[in-house]
C-alpha positions as CSV (number, residue, x, y, z in Angstrom):
1,M,0.3,-0.1,0.0
2,V,1.2,3.2,-1.2
3,C,0.4,6.4,1.4
4,P,0.4,9.8,0.4
5,V,2.9,11.5,2.1
6,M,3.1,15.6,3.2
7,I,6.3,16.7,4.1
8,P,7.3,20.0,5.4
9,N,10.6,21.1,4.6
10,F,13.8,21.3,6.4
11,G,16.2,21.7,4.2
12,S,19.6,20.0,2.9
13,H,22.3,18.0,5.0
14,E,24.2,21.1,7.2
15,C,22.5,21.2,10.7
16,D,22.0,24.7,10.4
17,A,19.5,24.6,7.2
18,H,17.4,21.7,9.3
19,K,16.3,24.4,12.0
20,P,12.7,24.8,11.6
21,R,11.2,28.1,10.3
22,I,9.2,29.0,13.8
23,G,6.1,31.3,12.6
24,T,5.4,29.4,9.1
25,Y,3.0,27.3,10.4
26,P,-0.6,28.5,11.0
27,S,-0.8,26.1,14.4
28,C,2.0,28.1,15.6
29,Q,0.1,31.6,15.8
30,R,-3.2,30.5,16.7
31,R,-5.6,27.9,18.5
32,G,-7.9,25.8,16.7
33,T,-10.3,22.5,16.2
34,S,-8.6,19.5,16.5
35,G,-9.1,18.8,13.0
36,E,-7.8,22.2,11.9
37,R,-4.4,22.0,13.8
38,K,-3.9,18.5,11.8
39,A,-4.8,20.3,8.9
40,D,-2.1,22.8,9.8
41,M,0.8,20.4,10.6
42,N,-0.1,18.0,7.7
43,I,-1.5,15.4,9.5
44,P,-4.4,13.5,8.5
45,S,-7.9,13.2,10.1
46,N,-7.6,9.7,11.4
47,P,-3.5,8.7,10.8
48,R,-2.4,5.7,11.5
49,I,0.9,5.7,13.9
50,Y,3.2,3.3,13.6
51,D,6.1,3.0,17.3
52,L,9.4,1.9,15.4
53,E,10.9,1.6,18.6
54,Q,11.9,-1.5,20.7
55,P,11.3,-1.9,24.2
56,R,14.8,-1.2,26.5
57,Y,15.3,-3.5,28.9
58,F,18.4,-5.1,30.9
59,G,19.1,-8.9,28.7
60,A,17.6,-6.7,25.7
61,P,19.4,-7.8,22.2
62,I,23.1,-6.0,22.3
63,Y,25.9,-5.4,19.8
64,P,28.7,-7.2,21.8
65,G,30.9,-4.3,21.3
66,H,27.8,-1.9,22.9
67,A,27.7,-4.7,26.2
68,P,25.8,-4.5,28.9
69,G,23.7,-1.9,26.3
70,Y,21.1,-0.8,29.3
71,F,20.4,-1.3,32.9
72,Y,17.5,0.8,34.9
73,T,17.8,0.7,39.2
74,L,15.4,2.9,41.2
75,H,17.4,4.8,43.8
76,R,14.2,7.3,45.0
77,R,11.6,5.1,46.1
78,H,7.7,5.5,47.2
79,E,7.8,5.1,51.1
80,R,6.1,5.9,53.6
81,V,8.7,7.8,55.8
82,M,8.6,11.2,54.2
83,G,6.7,13.1,56.3
84,E,3.7,13.8,54.0
85,A,1.0,12.5,52.1
86,R,3.3,12.9,48.7
87,T,5.9,10.3,48.1
88,G,8.1,10.5,44.9
89,A,10.0,7.5,43.1
90,S,13.1,8.2,40.3
91,G,15.8,6.3,38.8
92,F,19.5,5.8,37.5
93,M,19.7,4.6,33.8
94,Y,22.4,3.4,32.5
95,T,23.0,3.0,28.8
96,T,25.2,3.0,25.6
97,E,23.7,5.1,23.2
98,H,24.2,2.2,21.1
99,S,21.6,0.0,23.0
100,G,17.9,-0.3,21.9
101,T,16.4,1.9,19.2
102,H,19.6,4.3,17.9
103,I,20.7,6.6,15.5
104,D,24.5,6.6,14.7
105,A,25.7,9.9,14.7
106,L,28.6,11.1,11.8
107,C,31.4,10.5,14.3
108,H,30.7,6.7,15.2
109,Q,32.6,5.4,12.2
110,A,36.3,6.9,10.5
111,E,37.8,5.7,7.6
112,D,41.5,5.7,8.1
113,L,41.3,8.0,10.7
114,H,38.9,10.3,9.2
115,L,35.5,11.5,9.6
116,Y,32.9,12.8,7.6
117,G,33.8,15.6,5.4
118,G,37.5,14.3,5.6
119,R,37.8,16.0,9.4
120,E,40.8,14.3,10.8
121,V,40.2,12.1,14.3
122,D,42.6,14.3,16.2
123,A,42.5,15.3,20.2
124,S,40.8,18.6,19.7
125,V,38.0,16.6,17.4
126,Q,38.0,13.5,20.0
127,T,38.0,13.8,23.3
128,P,37.2,12.1,26.8
129,Y,34.2,13.7,26.8
130,G,32.9,13.0,23.6
131,F,33.5,15.1,20.2
132,T,33.7,18.3,19.4
133,E,32.6,17.8,15.6
134,L,29.6,15.6,13.9
135,G,28.6,14.6,17.1
136,V,24.5,13.2,17.5
137,E,23.3,17.0,18.8
138,T,24.0,17.7,15.1
139,I,21.7,15.4,14.2
140,A,18.0,18.1,13.5
141,P,14.9,16.7,13.6
142,L,13.6,14.1,10.8
143,I,10.9,14.9,9.6
144,T,11.0,13.1,6.0
145,R,9.2,10.5,3.6
146,G,10.0,7.2,4.9
147,V,10.0,4.2,2.6
148,L,9.6,0.5,3.3
149,L,11.3,-1.8,1.8
150,D,10.4,-5.6,2.4
151,I,13.2,-7.5,1.8
152,A,11.9,-10.4,4.1
153,R,9.1,-10.7,2.2
154,Q,10.9,-10.5,-0.8
155,R,12.4,-13.5,-0.3
156,G,9.8,-15.2,0.9
157,V,10.9,-15.9,4.7
158,D,10.3,-14.9,7.7
159,H,13.1,-13.6,8.9
160,I,16.6,-13.3,6.5
161,G,19.6,-14.9,8.9
162,A,22.8,-14.6,8.6
163,G,25.0,-15.7,5.8
164,N,23.4,-14.0,2.8
165,P,23.5,-10.3,3.2
166,I,20.9,-8.2,0.8
167,R,21.6,-7.3,-2.8
168,R,21.5,-4.6,-4.8
169,D,19.4,-6.4,-6.9
170,E,16.8,-7.4,-4.2
171,V,16.7,-3.7,-2.9
172,E,15.8,-2.4,-5.9
173,A,13.3,-5.3,-7.0
174,A,11.5,-4.4,-3.3
175,A,11.0,-0.6,-4.7
176,Q,9.6,-1.8,-8.3
177,N,7.4,-4.3,-6.6
178,E,6.1,-2.5,-4.0
179,G,5.9,0.6,-6.0
180,V,7.7,3.1,-4.7
181,S,10.7,5.3,-5.6
182,I,13.8,6.3,-3.7
183,G,15.0,9.5,-4.0
184,E,16.9,12.6,-2.5
185,G,16.2,12.8,1.3
186,D,14.4,9.9,2.1
187,V,14.7,7.8,4.6
188,V,14.7,4.2,3.5
189,L,14.2,1.2,6.4
190,L,14.9,-2.7,5.4
191,R,13.4,-5.5,6.6
192,T,14.6,-8.4,7.9
193,G,11.8,-10.1,9.7
194,N,14.0,-9.9,12.9
195,G,12.5,-7.4,14.8
196,A,9.4,-10.1,16.1
197,L,12.1,-12.0,17.6
198,W,13.7,-9.0,19.4
199,H,12.9,-11.2,22.9
200,D,14.9,-14.2,22.2
201,S,18.5,-12.3,21.6
202,T,20.2,-15.2,20.6
203,V,18.2,-15.5,17.2
204,Y,18.2,-11.7,17.0
205,L,21.8,-11.1,17.0
206,Q,22.4,-13.9,14.3
207,A,20.0,-11.7,11.5
208,G,21.4,-11.6,8.4
209,G,22.5,-7.9,7.4
210,V,22.9,-5.4,4.4
211,S,25.7,-5.6,1.7
212,A,28.3,-2.9,0.5
213,G,26.7,-3.1,-2.9
214,A,22.9,-2.8,-1.6
215,S,24.1,0.5,0.5
216,T,26.5,2.2,-2.1
217,W,23.1,1.8,-4.3
218,L,21.5,3.9,-1.5
219,A,23.7,6.2,-0.9
220,D,23.8,6.4,-4.4
221,R,20.2,7.8,-4.6
222,G,20.4,10.4,-2.0
223,V,18.8,9.1,1.0
224,R,18.8,11.4,4.0
225,A,19.0,8.2,6.5
226,V,18.8,4.7,6.3
227,G,17.8,2.1,9.1
228,A,16.9,-1.7,9.7
229,D,15.3,-4.2,12.2
230,N,18.9,-5.8,12.9
231,V,21.4,-4.9,15.1
232,A,23.8,-3.9,12.9
233,W,22.7,-2.6,9.0
234,D,25.1,-4.9,7.9
235,E,26.7,-8.5,8.2
236,V,28.3,-8.8,12.0
237,G,31.8,-9.9,11.2
238,V,32.2,-10.0,7.7
239,V,35.0,-8.5,6.0
240,D,34.1,-7.1,2.6
241,P,36.5,-8.1,0.0
242,D,36.4,-4.6,-2.1
243,L,37.0,-2.6,0.9
244,Q,38.9,-4.9,3.3
245,V,36.9,-3.7,6.1
246,T,34.6,-5.3,8.7
247,L,30.8,-3.1,8.5
248,P,31.6,-1.9,5.4
249,G,27.8,-0.1,5.1
250,H,29.1,2.0,8.1
251,V,31.8,3.2,5.9
252,I,29.7,3.7,2.7
253,L,27.1,5.4,4.5
254,L,28.1,7.5,7.5
255,V,31.8,8.3,6.6
256,R,31.6,8.5,3.2
257,N,28.3,9.9,2.3
258,G,27.2,11.2,5.4
259,I,23.9,9.3,5.6
260,Y,22.5,8.1,9.3
261,I,22.0,4.9,10.2
262,L,19.2,3.8,12.8
263,E,19.6,0.4,14.1
264,N,17.2,-2.2,15.5
265,L,13.6,-0.9,14.4
266,F,10.2,-2.7,14.7
267,L,8.9,-2.6,11.6
268,E,6.1,-5.6,11.8
269,G,2.9,-3.2,11.9
270,L,4.2,-1.3,8.7
271,A,5.1,-4.8,7.2
272,R,1.3,-6.3,8.2
273,D,-0.5,-3.2,6.8
274,E,2.0,-3.2,3.5
275,C,2.7,0.3,4.1
276,Y,5.3,1.0,2.6
277,E,5.5,4.8,2.1
278,F,4.2,6.9,5.3
279,T,6.0,10.4,6.9
280,F,8.8,9.4,9.4
281,I,9.6,11.7,12.4
282,C,12.7,10.9,14.4
283,L,14.0,13.5,16.7
284,P,17.3,12.1,18.7
285,L,18.3,13.5,21.6
286,K,20.8,16.6,22.4
287,L,23.5,14.6,23.8
288,R,26.8,16.8,23.5
289,G,29.9,15.0,21.3
290,A,28.0,11.5,21.6
291,T,28.8,8.7,19.2
292,G,24.7,8.2,18.7
293,S,21.4,8.5,20.8
294,P,18.1,6.3,21.4
295,V,15.4,6.7,19.9
296,R,11.6,6.5,19.5
297,P,11.0,6.7,15.6
298,V,7.4,6.9,14.3
299,A,5.6,6.6,11.0
300,V,2.8,8.4,10.3
301,A,0.3,7.5,6.9
302,P,-3.2,8.0,6.6
């Protein structure tokens, strides 16, 4: 199902160009009915909203290099010792920025110690407290056209396992079969089917990934970001024969083309409803100097 999409224009790739133009939407200037406000924001009257985040908890699947991933404990509890009727509770959250559903910043990967744009990784850029350039805080809100390419369905399987990376021709064929085009500024999400296996870390971490050829094809289309329902976008532990690196898509997308990567997405709802085109919304946290951010992306369709 191809869903019509109306999207505000947030500009080009660079951070300053993504700043919203305050006051350009009528809803910023007056109050109206619920229907009027939705129309002002280009939101359908009865939208379908798909939550693309996986739940976060200790023991959830995590790329080995980012273990232990996520941990939460209460440090303040509701107890009858407060001296008043009101009590409060709050907790401490320990997490790597690449645990759960997250987005990679451009400082996350380097090639020959150079980041996107040729920035050399030196002590002025990489500090003990994070990066002074290309940190995740430079990623503006992503509000753009989104496309789902259901590669698992294309292959006729429930989920794609390791050992058979998603090829360029499969990505092209999925787009053709779904009747969608891939264009500049789009966010393209590839479904492997492994999002349904999030509860089983052992099986989930054996998910298949995306080949360098498919990453290159998407980069050539000028997409804004890509994402998948696996732990690392790429096929984990495999050295690309041409680039001679592991995780070649990270080099092709982040370092060479400045294209963000989202990982550990939940795409089952979109796939179930065959909704292949939608408005994609994702708001990275402003974690200054961080190499990534937890996110809760959503897809909005009529």
